[in-house]
N, C-alpha and C positions, 0 to 999 in steps of 0.2 A: 492738264498735266498728265504725264504717262504713268505716274506711280503715286501710291500712298506709302507712308512710313509707319512701321511698327518698331518701337523701342522696348526691348525686354529688360526691365529694370526691377524685377521683383524678387530675385533670388537671394538666398542667404549663403554666405561663404565663411566657413569657420577658419579658413586659412588666413583671414585678415585679423583674427584674434580679437583683441579688445577694441580695435578701431571700428568694427561694425556692431559694437554693443548698443549704440544709440543712433545709428544712421545706416541707410542703405549704401551699398558700394557705389551706386550711381551718384550719390550725394557726397562722395569723398572729395575734400578740397584738393585742387591740383594747381601747381604753378603760381601760387600766391593769391590769385584772385578768381579762380575758376572752380567749378565743380566738374566731376568726371562727365556727367551727362551733357554738359555744355558743348563738348566736342562733337558728339553725334547729332545733337540738335542743330548746331551750326552747319554741319555738313548737309543735313536735310534742307535747311533754309537756303544755303548757297547753291544747292542742286535744284532749286525752284520747286521743291516738293511742298505743297501747300496744305496738306492734310496729314497729320501725324498723331498716332496714338502711343501713349506711354503706359505700359502695364507695370504697375507697382504693387508691392505686397509687404515685404519684410521691412520693418522699421522705417516706414514711408513718410513719417510726419515732416521731417526736415526737407525731404525731397519734394513732397507736395507743396510745402511753403515756397520752395525755390521756384516751382513751376506755376505758382499762383497767378502770375501775370505773364501772358505769352508774348507780350509786345517786344521783349528783349531779343527774341529770335525771329521777329517779324511774322508771328503767327496770329496776331490780333487782326483778323480779317473777317469779312462777311461770308466769303466762300472758303470752306475748309477750316483750318485752325488747329489748335493743339488740344487733344483730348487726353485726360488722365483717367485711367480705369483701374479700380481696385476690386478685389473679390467682393461679390455681393451675394447674400443668401436670397434665394428665390424659392418659389413653390416646387421647382424642378431640381434645384441644386443647393446644397448647403456645404459645399467643399471650398476650402481655399484652393489656390492654384496648386495642382499636383505635379506640375512640370511646365515646360515652355509651351508644348503643344496644347496642354489643357488651358493655359492662360489665354491662348488665342481662341480656343473653342468656346470658353465662357464669354468671350466678347465677339463672337462670330457675326453678330448683327452689324458691327462696325464694317466688316468686310462686305457683307451682303448688301448694305445700303450704299456702298461706294460704287463708282463707275469707272475708275481708273483701271487699266488693264494689268498693271504690274504692282507688286508689293516689294518694298525694300525692308528687310528685317535686319535689325542690328542690336547688339547688346549695349548696355549703358556704361560699360567699364573700359571702353577702348579709347586710347588717346592717339588721334590721327587726323589727317585731312584727306578727304576723298570726294571726287565728283561722282556721285552715284549714276549720273547720266551715262558716263563712259562704261560703267558696269552693265547698264541696261542695253546699250548698243552692242557690247560684246555678247551679252546673253542672246540677243536677237540674231546676231551674225552666226552664232554657233547652233542656233535652233535648239537651245538647251531647255530642259524642263526646270532645272534648278542651277543657279550659278553660285558658287561659294568663293568669296574673296579670301585669298590666302597669301602667305608671305614666307620666304625662306629666312630662317632665323638660326643664330648660333647661341644655343642655350644649354647649359648642363642639365637642367631639369625639364626635359622635353615631355615627361609624363603628365605635366599639368595642361597640355594642349591636346586638341584634336589634330591628328596627324593624317595628311593626305598623301596618296600616291597617284600620280597622273601619267597618262601615256603621252606620246609626242604631240598629239592634238589637244592636250590638256584636259581630256576627259578623265574624270576621277575613276580609277580602277579599284582603289581600296581606301577606306576611311576608318580609322581607329580612334575612339575617344579615350584620351588619357591612357595610352598603353604603357606597360611596364618598360618595354624596350621599343624605342622609336625606330622605324625602318627608314624614314626619310627625315629631312629637316624642314619640310614644308608643313606649315601649321595653318589651321583655319583661324581667320580673324573674327569669326562670329558675325559675319555680314553675308546676307543671302538675298538673291533676286529670284522671284518666282511669279508666275502668272497668278493673278488674284483668284480666278475661278479654279485653277488647279490646287491652290493652297486650301481653298474651302473644301474641295473634294477630299484631299489628303487628311485634313484635320478632322473632318466628319468621320472618315473611315477609321482613323486612329481612335477616336472617342468610342466608336462602336465596339472596337476590340479592346477597350480599356488600356490603351497605350497613351502615355502622357508626355513623352519627351521628344522634342523636335529632332534633335541630332540622332539619338539612338533609334527612335521608332519611325523616322521618316528618311533622313539622309542615309543612315547606314543600312537600314532595312531595304530601301528601294534603289541602292546604288547600282545593282545589276539590272534593274527593270526600267529605270528612268535615265534620261540623258543628263547627267550631272557633271558640270564643268567647273574648273578652277580659274579664277581671274587673279593673276599675280599682281601684288602691290609692291611698288619699289620704294616708296617714300617711308618716312618715319611711322612706325606703328608700335604700340605697346599696350598691354592691358594691366590692370592693377588687381589681379586675382589673389595675390599673396602680399604679406607685409614687405617682403624683399622687393617684389615688383613695384609696389607703391613707392617705396623709398627710392629705388633706382630711377623710376620714371620722373619723379619730382627733381631728383638731382640732375637728370639730363637737361633740365631747363637752365642750369648754370652754365651750359655749353653755349657759346655764342651762336653757333650754326643752328642749334635747336630753337633758341629764342628768336632768331631772325626768321626762321621758317614759320613758326606759329604766330608771332606777334607782328611781323613787319611785311610778310609776303601775303598777297591776295590769294584766296579769300580769307576774311577775318574769322576769328573765333569770338563768339558773343557770350555774354553772361548777364545775370541780373546785377544791376548797378546799385551800389549803396552810396549815400551822400556822406563821405568821410573826408576829413582834411588830409593833406599829404603827410607822409611820414616826417617826424621831427627828430633831428639829430642834435642832441645837446653837446655842449663843449666836452671834449675828451672822448667822444665816441669814435671807434675805429671799425670800419666796414670793409671787407674784401671779398670779392667774388660771391656775392649774395643777392638774393631777391628780397626786397623789403616792401611790404604792401602798405596801402593807405591806412591811416589811423594809428600807425605804430609810433611809439615814443622810445627812443634808444639812448642809453647812457654808457653801455659797456662796449665789449669787443665781439664782433660777429664775423666769422670766417666760414666760407663754403657752406652756407646755410640758406634756408628759405623761411622767412617769417610771414605768416599770413596776417590778415587784417586785425587791427586793434590789439597788437602785442605790446606790452610794456616791459622793457628791459632795464633793470635797476643798475645802480652804480657798481663798477668793478666786476660786472658779470662777464663770463667768457662762454661763448656759444660757438661750437665748431661742428661742421659736418652733421647738422641736425635740421629737423623740420619742426617748427613751432606752429601749431594750428591756431585757429582764430581765437582772439579774445583771451589770451593767456597773460597772467601777471607773474613776472619773474622778479623775485626779491633780490636785494643787494648781495654781491659776492657769490652768486650761484655759478656753478660750473656744469655745463651741459654739453656732452660730446657723443656723437654717434647715436642720437636718440630721436624719437618722434614723441613730442609732447602733445597730449590730447587737448582739445579745445576747452575753453572756459574753465581752466584750472588755475590754481595759485601755487607757484613754486616758492617755497619759503626761503628766506634769506639764508645764505651759507650752505645751501643744498649742493650735493655733488651727485651727478648722474653721468655714467659713462657706459656705453654699450661695449663690453669687452669681447663677447663672442656673437657678432652680428648686431643687428639694430635692437635697441632697447625701447620699449614703449613705456612712456611715463604717464601714469594716471595719478594726478595729485589728489590728496585727501580734501583739499580745499576747493572742491568743485562748487562754484557759486550758483549756477543754475544749469539745468539740463535742457538740451535742444538738439 
């Protein structure tokens, strides 16, 4: 194969608020039955990349458990496979990852022991489909040093993205990370292609200069010295870097065209499979425009919502425009609207939760167990 994969899944993001209190962003549930990292792992597998490293750090327990068996993404193989790297104290280093470049530097042996000429780097919080081979072919055709996958977006909060400015040949002339005022609407998708030997050289030089961030200390710093090109992506892409992004991305899956794109069009998105019974709809249950996952038992009314695995909905409950994460018990007569209910909680009978000014995150006091 022409490339190996590196998935950056170790960061901490305070903009996700309580949702990342007990899990990494890459482990966030998406679309009823998936985790965020499933999308990039599936893209790697579908692009025939056979050797992938996942760099984890913050709140990594549930993510590591999700990745405990690599067979779900077809990485259970003799040659290559899925590697999960966490920070390790050694005689030469006792730091956690101090940035994305540092996380690669601390696992540089993985790159040096590989033989593939190219590296695909991607974050674990992107929801998209992409054939990375097309990006590699574009990278080779442009004779680029680094290729950045990007997309034109219409978003009021452009300051949360890396903003690109390209010339007519799509060479990147300017790159600003999370600017106060965005000069263009072209954003970086957090996906990069670079030659393996060049990445080793740049990472080692950054470490010598005590520079630890890949975007700031390599992409932005070298944009005038290296041939850095943008590869424009036309299909669906979103990331879940904020609570609002997470809510909106999940709600996109209630649109028929988005569901059809991800669930029914080749290539597929894969995830770890749990042996659960199908959802059970008791007499009197009313469901409209909602995703209901396996293991759920429903008795009330659910509208424009996503219920993840093993959710119990009591009698006369009303759930609207909400996301109910895994293994939540909702007591009788509860009203939940414009909310995200955290996993493994108990919503008491007759409770009322409604997000009046944006999305409300509901953390129940009756948390049965933490995972």
